[in-house]
N, C-alpha and C positions, 0 to 999 in steps of 0.2 A: 504493500500500500504506500502511495506517495505521501511524503510529509506535506501537510497543508500549511500554507503561508498566507498572511494578509499583507498586501501592499497598502499602506496608509499614506495618501497624498494630503499634505497640509498646505493650504493656499488662501489667498484672498480671491473672492469671486470676481473682483474687478480686474484680475490678471488675465486680460484677453490675449496677451501676447504669447504666453506659454501654457499656463494651466488650462485654459479653455480649449486650446488646441490638443493638449494631452488627454483631457478627460473625454473628449469626443472619440478617442481611440480605445477606450477601456474595454470594448468588446473583444479585443485581442487577448484579454485575460480569461475569456470564457473557455471552458473545457481544459483548463490548465490547473496546476496545483495551487494557483494563486486566487485568493479572493481580493476584491478591490473595494476599498472604502476611502472616504475623503472627509476632511474637516477643515474648518477655518481657524485662523489664528485667534480671532475673537473667542471662539469656543474653547480653544486650547487654554487661553489665558483665564477663562472662566471655569476651567476644569470640566468642561462638557465634551469629553471625547467619546467616540463611538464604542459600543461593546464589541469586543473581538474574541472569538472562540478559539482561534488557532494558537498554538504555542509560540509561534514565531511571527514577528512583525518587521517588515521592511519599511522604513520611513523615507518618503520622498518630499523634500521641502522646496516650495516655490517661494518667490520673493514676497516678503510681507509688506505690501504697499501701504496698507492702512496704518500699521505701526510706524513705518518710516515717515509718512507724511504728517502724522500726528505728533511724533516724539523726536524726530531727528531733523528732517529738512522741512521746516514750516516757517511761515512768515512771522516776523517779529520775535524770533527766538533769541535774538541778541548775539548769535554766533556768526563768525565769518564763514562763508561757504567753504565746505571741504576741510574744516579744521579737525583737530583730534577728537573733539566731542562726538563727531559723526561716527568714528570708529569705536570709541569706548562704549557708547550707548548701544550700538549694534552688537558688539561682543557680549555685553551684559544680557541683551535680549535673548541670544541663543543659549546662554547658560540657564536662563529662566525656563525657556521652552523645553530644553532637555530634562531639567529637573522635574517639571510637571509631568512629562510623558513617562519617565521612570517611576514616578509615584503612582500614576494612574494604572500602569501595567507592571506591577512589581513581580508577577509570576511569569512574565513573558520574556522570551529571548528577543532582544531588540537590536536590529542592525539598520544601517543607513546607506542610502545611495551616496550622499555626502555627509560626513559627520558634522554635527552642529558646531563643534569647536573650529572647524575649518571653513565655515561659511562666510566669515567676515575678513579673512586674511587678504583677499584680493582688493579690499577697500583701502589697504595700506600700500600705496605704490612703492614706497621705499623698501619696506619689508619684502614685498613680492619680488622686487629686482634682486635683492640679496639672495633670496631662496633660489631664484632662477640662475643667477650667476654662479652660485655654489654648485649647481647641478650641471654646469658646463654649457648653459644656454646663453647665447649672445643677446645682450640688452644694450640700450643706448648708453653711451658713456656718461656717468654722473659727475656732478661738481658739488662738493660738500660745503664750500664756502658760502657764507651769507654776507660777505663784505661787498658793499656796493662798488667801491673803487676797483676791486679785483674782477668783479663781473663785467664792469664797463670796459676794463682793459682786455678781457678775453674777447669781447666783441669788436672793440674799436681798433685794437692793435694786433690781435691774433686772428682776426677775421672769423671768429666762431659764430655759428648760428645756434642760438640757445632756445630751448623750451623751458618755461617756468610753469609748472603745473601744481595745482593744489594737491596736497599729498593724499587726501582722503576723498577726492571727488570722483565723478564718473560722467559718462556720456559726452565727453569732450567739453565739459563745462569748467570754467576757471582756468583757462589756458592763456598764456602770453608767449609771444614769439619775438625774440630780440635779435636783430641784425644791425650791422653798421649803419644801414640806411634808414632803419625804422624800428619802432616797437609797436606790435599789434597785440591787442588783447580782446577777449570777449567779456571781460569785466567792463563796467562803465567807471569813469573817473571824473568826479565833479566836486568842485570846492575842496580839493585835496583829500577826497574820501573815495574809497573803492566801493562801488555799488554793484549788486548782482541781482538776478531775477529769481523769483521763487517759481520756476517753471523749467521743464526739461528742454524747452524750445525758445528760440529768440535770442540766443546767446551769440550775437553777431560780432565779428571782429572789427575793431576800430583802431585807428592810429592814435597814439598818445604822444603829443608834442613835448610836454613836460615830463619826459620819461624818467628822469632821475628822482623826481618827487614821487612818481607812481611806484618805481622800484623800491624806493626807501620804505614805503608803506607795505608793499607786497612781501619784502624780505623778512618782515617781522611776523608773518603768518606761517602756517604749516604748509610748506611747499617743497617740491623737489626741482632740481635744475639738471638738465641733461642736454647733450648734443642733439642737434637735428639729425635725423636719418636722411642721408642723401639718397633719394629713392630711385629704384629701378623703374624706368619708364616704358610703357607700351603705348605706341601711337601718341607720344607726347603727354601721356597722363600717368600719374602715380596711382598705386593701388595697394590695398592690403588684403589679407585673407582671414576670414573668421573660420577656424577649423573646429568642428564639433567633435569632441572626443568622449567616448563612452566605454568604460571598462577596457581601456587600452586600445581601442579601435577607432579609427577615423570614420565617422558616419557621413559627414557632409562637409563640403568646403564652399563657403560663400564669399565670392570676390566682390570688393567694393572699390570704386575708382573715383578720382577727382582730378580736376585740371592741375597741372604742375604748380600753378601759382597759389593754390589754396593751401590753407594751414594744416588741415586735418583730412582724414578719410572717414570721419564719423558721419553716418547717415543723418544724424541730427544737425550736422553742420553743412549739409548740402551735397554730400557725396551720393553717388549712384550705385545701387545694388545691381550687379551684373548677372547675366544668364550663365548657366553652366558651360556654355560654349566658350566663354571668356577664358576658362582654364586652359584651353588648347593653345592659347597664345603665350602662355607662361612656360619657360624652359623646364623640361622634365626634371632636371637636377634641382631646381629651386623648389618645385612642388614636393619632391621626395624629401628634401631636407626640412621643409615646412612641416610635413607629416611627422617626421622623427622628432622634431623639436616640440611640436604640440603635445605629443604623447608623453615626452619627458617632462614637459612643464606641468601637465595635469598631475602626473605622478608625484613630482616634487612638491606640489601644493597640497598633497594628501587628498586629492579628489578622485572620484570615479566618473564624474560627468562635469564637463566645462566647455566653454567656448574660448578658444585661444586666438588672439589677434596677432598676426605676424606680417611684417612689412619687409620685403626684400630691398636691400640697398643697391647702389649703382654697381657694386662689384658682384652682385648675385648672391650675397650672403643674407641669410634670414635673421631678422632682428625681432625678437618677441616684444610686443608693445604691452599687452595686457593678458591676464587670465581672468575670465569672467565666470564667476560661480553661478550666476543667474542669467545666462545669455538668452536674448529673445529668440523665439523659434521662427525660421523663415516662413513667409506667407506662401501658401500654395496657390498657384495661378495656372493658366493654360500653358505658360512658358516654363513653370517650375512645378512639377507634379511630385516632387520628393516629399514624402510624409515622415518628417523627423520623429514625431511622437511614436509612430508605429515601430520605427527601428530602435528607439530607446527601449520600448517595451520588449522587443525581441531580445535585446541584449540583457535586460533584467531577467528574462525567462531562462536564458542560457547559463546564468551564473550558478555555481554550486553553493547555494545558501546553506 
C-alpha cells in the first residue's frame, strides 16, 4: 500500500500570478498518493488550519501578499524603501508560520518544498551574493565602501559604471545607475529628500543633477554597490534569462530583453518577455552554463524551487543577478503553451518523500 501524503499549499487568494495558476492544476494530484489541501495565511495566523488525516504533510508556501502589504511595505510606515526592517520582519514572519504549523500538527511528519527559514534569504542581496560567490557562481563585482569621495573617483577617474541598489528591495525598485556622464535613479529626489512610490509600478528612471547630494543621502541607507554587467547583445538588445529550477531540474527558461540603453531587464521597468524561439538565438554554450549555474544557485540557497535570473556578459560569461524564492509563473498564451504548474506538480510527485 502506498504511503499517503497531503500537499498543503498556503497562499493569499489575491496571488493571481502563481497560486491561482497552480491551484487550477490540482487535478494532476488525482489518483496519486497525494491529497491536496490549501489554506490562507490569515487562517494560519488565526490557527485555523485544515484537518489532515495523513501522517505526512508537504508544505508549499506562496508569497504572503496580505502580510507584506500590511506589515512590511505600506504607506507611511516611516521606513526607507528596501531597508533592513523589510528583511527582519519577513524573517520573523516565517518563524511564526513554522511554529504555528508544528503546533497544529504535532503528530505529523512535516516536510517542505522550500523550508521556511530559507524563504527570506533572497531578500538580502548582499547575503545572497556571498552565498553564490562561495558556491563558485559568478556575480557582479561588489564595492564595500560607502565613502562618497571614493565612489565618485571610481566613476569619474576609473570610468566605472556602478549600480547602487537597495539591499532588501525587489522588482527593480530602488535602483540608481552612476556613470561619468550621468546619474539615473528610479527614486525621486526633491528638496534634498529621497522619495519613493508605494507601488510595484511607476518607478521611472530620472536624471539627478545634484548627484553628490543625492548620493550622500543614499549612502546612509541599506544599499549594495556593484559593477554594471557589460551585456551580451542580440540584435543590439541586452537580455537576461529567468530559469525555473525545481528539485535540481530546469523546467523552463524565460528570456526577457530590453534596448541596450535601458537600465534594467525587469518587466516592471519596460522590458519585453520573449517567445521560446528567442532561445535559439543564444549560443549553446551560454545556455548550458546558465542551466548549470541556476541549479547550483538554487542548491546553494537551500531551495528546491526558485527562479534564477542570469545575464550573460559581453564575453559570454553568465552572471547571476538574483535568486527568486517566489518567482511569478509565466502566463500561458497561444504563443506560450508551457504549463509550469503542471510540471512543478510532476516533479513533486517524482520525489521520494
